[in-house]
N, C-alpha and C positions, 0 to 999 in steps of 0.2 A: 340349542342356542347358547352362545358363549356368555360368560359372566360379564357384567358391565365393569369397565376399568375405572379405577380411582387413582388419584395421585396425591402426593404430599407436596405442598407448596413451600418453597424457601425464598423469601424476599431478601434483597440486599441493597443497601444504599451505595455500595461500591460499584455494583453492576450498572452500567449506564444505559445500554440499549437492548442487548440481545436477551432472548428467552431461550433457555436450553433445557433439554430433557435427558434424564439418565435412568436406565433400567438397571437396578441393582441385582447382585447375584441372588438375593433371596426373593426376587420377583417384585420388590417394591419399586414404584415409579415415582421419581422425584423431579419436580420442575423448579428450576432456578430462574427468578425473574427480578428485574429492577424494582425497587421499592414502590415507585409511582405507577406501575403498570396496572391497568384495570383488570378486574376479575373476568370480565367479558372477553377481553383480548387474550387472557391466559387460557380460558376455556376453548376459545376458537383455535388457538395454537394446539391444544391438547387433542381436539377433535381431528385436526388435520394429521396428527401423528398416530391416531388410533389404529389404522389398518397396519401400519408398520409395526406397532407394538404387538398386535395380535399375531402377526407373522413371527416375530422374534420369540414370543412366548411359546408358540407351537413348536418352533425349532428347539427350544430348551427342553420342552417335554420329551421330544424325540430323542435328544441327547441323553436325558436322564434314563429313559427306557433302555437305550443301548448300553449305558454304563452298568445297568443292573443285570444285563445278560452275560452270564459267564462264558468264557472261551471254551470252545469244544476242541479237543485234541484229536481231530480227524483230518484226513487228507483234504486239502483245499482251504482249510481255515487259514486266515492270514494273521501274521504276527508282525508288529512294527519293530523296526530297528533303524535308528538314525533317520527317522522321518519317512521311511519307505516300508510298504507292506510286502512281506514275503510269504508265499504259501507253504503249508506244511505237507510233506509227503511221508507216509508210513511205509517203510521198506524193511526187507529182511537184511539187516546189516549186523547181525549178531557176531560176525567174525571181526568187526572193528572194535577198537578200544573206546571210541567216542560214540555213545548212544544217541547224542543229539549234536547236530552241527549245521552251520549255514554254508551251503556249497552251491556256487553258480546260481545265486538268486533263489534258492529253495532251502527251507529248513527240512532236514532229513532226520526222522526219528525211527529208531529200531523198534520193530513191531513187538518185540518181546519186552519192551520197556514202556509201553503205552500207559500202563497203570501208574507209572512214575513220571508221566509227562510234565505235569505241573511243577513238580519238584525239580526236574531237569531244566525246564525253562527258567525257573527262578534262579537256579545256580548259574546258568549261562548268562542271563541278564546281569546279575550282580557282578560276575567276573568282568564282563565287557564294560559295565559302568565304572568299575574301579579303574580299569586300564585307561579308559578315555578321560575320566575326571582327574585322575592323578596327573595325566599328561597336560590337560588344559589348565589345571590349577598351577602346575609348575611353570607353564608358559606365561600365564597372566601375572603370576606373583612376581616373576623377574621383570616383566615389562612395567608393572605398576609399582614395584618395590613395596608390596604389601604381602606379608608372609604370615600364614596361619600357624598356630602352634601344633595343630593336629587336624586330621581330616577323617571323616567317617562316612560310610555308605549305610543308609537306613531303608526301612520299609515304608516310609511315610507315603500316604495316598495322595495328598494334595499339597503338602508343604515340600516343594521340590528342593529347597535349600534353606539353610539357616546359619547364623553366626552367633556363637555364644559370647557372653561378656568377656570370656577368657580367650577369645579368638580361635575357638575350635569350629571348623566348618563341617556341616553335615549336608549330605546330598542324598535324595531318594534315588534308588536304582532306576526308577521309572523314567527319569529324564534321558536314559540311553535310548528310549523309543523316539525321542524328539530329534529334529535335525541338529547338526553341529552348531549352526548359528544360534539356536535356542539354548543349547547346552552352554555355549559361551556366555550368553546373556545371564543365565542362572549363576554361573561361576563368577563372572565379574560383579554381579549384583552382591553376592556374599563377600567377595574380597573388599568391595568398597565399604562394606559395613565394618571392616577393621579400622577404617579411617573415620567413617560417619556412622554412629550407632543407631540412628533413627532414619525415618523416611521424610525428613524435612526437605525443604526446597534445595538446600545445599547438596544433599545426597543425590537427588535426581539430576541436578545441574552437573555435578561431577561425573555421574554415570553417563550422561549424554555426551560429554566430551570424549569419552572412551568408545561408546557405542551410540553413534548418532541416531540410528534407527531402532533403539531399544524398545520403543512403543510397539512397533510391528512385531518384534520377537515376543514381547510380553503378551500381545494379543493372540499370537499363535497358541501359547500355553492356555490362555483362557478359553479359546474356542475349541481346542482339541483335547482338553483335559479328560473327557470321557473316553478317549481312545487309549490313554496311557494306563492300561489295566491288564489284568490277567484273569 
């Protein structure tokens, strides 16, 4: 039997009519309601949402379990690149100079280098990330006239991009696993921080003028974070 769900209630005098519910990343459930709304009405609203909440919580548990499962470097295992999954094939390619490569929709790994597979994949991803991000930062910097003083590729697991007070941009190599549209969102997000240093309304407003569908791209990152792993 599942545990009973509980929620935190936040009332607001500014909110006129609607009751809304938010499921936080840490699993906390928050209901936002107008100040005058009765507790009975709020409880009824919560009950109506309970089956949806249970479904979402189960989905999150499944994602967490997948995130904890390490990649296996065996033929058939899929690896993400630019939003697409490509299967791995172990082949006798010792005569080639490149022990790992993506060719015609397949990652090919030299069978004599399987013991170094993780290291080779990390190197490959970092190189591809640097190439792609340097190109996108260059494109968007010129378009927006916002220029970082430096750019770095990091190993961050969940912070896909950041902008220092000195305007150095940092990007996790993991975003090379995401589609180009999502990479562009992360790049533009950090470039906008050169102009707006916080996440106030003005920041999001300016970002929306550049990428009108930024919410959809941001949601992709949130829902697929468990896939951006090695």
